[in-house]
C-alpha positions as CSV (number, residue, x, y, z in Angstrom):
1,M,9.5,10.8,-7.0
2,L,11.1,10.6,-3.4
3,E,11.9,14.2,-3.6
4,S,8.2,15.1,-4.7
5,L,7.0,12.8,-1.7
6,S,9.0,14.3,0.9
7,G,7.5,16.4,3.7
8,R,4.4,15.6,2.0
9,R,0.7,13.3,2.7
10,H,0.0,11.5,-0.2
11,R,-2.3,8.3,-0.5
12,V,-2.2,4.8,-1.9
13,V,-5.4,3.3,-3.4
14,T,-5.5,0.0,-4.2
15,G,-8.3,-2.1,-6.2
16,V,-9.3,-5.6,-5.6
17,C,-11.8,-7.4,-8.0
18,L,-12.9,-11.3,-6.9
19,W,-14.6,-13.4,-9.3
20,R,-17.1,-15.8,-8.0
21,C,-17.4,-18.9,-10.4
22,P,-19.4,-20.5,-12.0
23,E,-21.4,-17.4,-12.1
24,R,-18.7,-15.4,-13.1
25,A,-19.8,-12.5,-11.4
26,P,-17.2,-10.1,-10.5
27,L,-17.2,-8.1,-6.6
28,C,-14.9,-5.3,-7.3
29,A,-13.7,-2.3,-4.3
30,T,-10.9,0.0,-3.5
31,D,-9.0,0.4,-0.2
32,E,-7.6,4.2,0.1
33,S,-4.6,4.9,3.1
34,E,-3.1,7.8,3.6
35,L,0.7,8.3,4.6
36,E,2.9,11.1,5.4
37,M,6.4,11.4,4.2
38,G,8.7,13.2,6.9
39,P,11.3,15.7,4.8
40,L,14.0,13.7,3.3
41,E,17.4,15.4,3.5
42,E,19.7,15.0,0.4
43,S,22.4,12.4,2.0
44,F,19.6,9.8,3.4
45,L,18.2,10.4,-0.5
46,D,21.6,9.1,-1.9
47,W,21.8,6.4,0.9
48,Y,18.8,5.1,0.0
49,L,19.1,5.2,-3.9
50,D,22.5,3.4,-3.0
51,S,20.8,1.1,-1.0
52,G,18.6,-0.5,-3.3
53,L,15.6,-0.5,-1.1
54,W,13.4,1.4,-3.5
55,R,13.6,-1.3,-6.4
56,G,10.4,-2.8,-7.2
57,K,8.4,-0.3,-5.1
58,A,5.5,1.9,-6.0
59,G,6.3,5.4,-4.9
60,A,10.2,4.5,-5.0
61,C,9.7,3.7,-1.2
62,G,8.6,0.9,1.0
63,F,6.4,1.6,4.0
64,Q,8.2,-1.6,5.7
65,D,11.6,0.3,5.2
66,E,12.5,1.3,8.8
67,R,14.5,3.9,8.1
68,L,12.0,5.9,6.0
69,P,10.1,8.6,8.0
70,L,7.0,7.8,6.5
71,R,3.9,7.2,8.8
72,L,0.5,6.0,8.1
73,I,-2.2,8.4,9.2
74,R,-5.5,6.6,8.0
75,G,-6.2,3.1,6.4
76,S,-4.8,-0.1,6.7
77,P,-1.0,-1.1,6.6
78,S,-1.4,-4.4,4.3
79,N,-3.0,-2.1,1.7
80,V,0.5,0.2,1.7
81,V,2.3,-2.7,1.3
82,G,0.1,-4.1,-2.0
83,L,-2.6,-6.4,-0.5
84,P,-5.4,-5.1,1.5
85,L,-6.2,-7.8,3.3
86,E,-9.0,-6.6,5.6
87,L,-10.8,-5.2,2.4
88,I,-10.6,-9.0,0.9
89,G,-11.9,-10.7,3.9
90,R,-14.8,-8.1,3.7
91,M,-15.3,-9.0,0.2
92,L,-14.9,-13.1,0.8
93,A,-17.6,-12.5,3.6
94,D,-19.8,-10.6,0.9
95,L,-19.6,-13.6,-1.1
96,S,-19.9,-15.8,1.8
97,I,-16.7,-17.5,1.2
98,A,-14.7,-18.1,4.6
99,P,-10.9,-17.2,4.3
100,P,-8.4,-20.0,5.4
101,A,-7.3,-20.0,8.9
């Protein structure tokens, strides 16, 4: 998977669905971010796989892993790590719910 991302751009898409109770009316939306992975050398891949940093991460890599040559081109960093906070804030506002301070 890492080899397929190496030297390429890719997208991260996250779906969110909030339910307003008691009406049980869903509000669903998606957020999309675009990233670019620099080329990965075989020695780096060996190190990264041995490190275990890839475990439990979509795409076998973590945006927060500082040694990865991964940069955000467009979109939200919070979307990339799994919870699009800006989108959720807008959705809560649409439901007239203030997020916690």
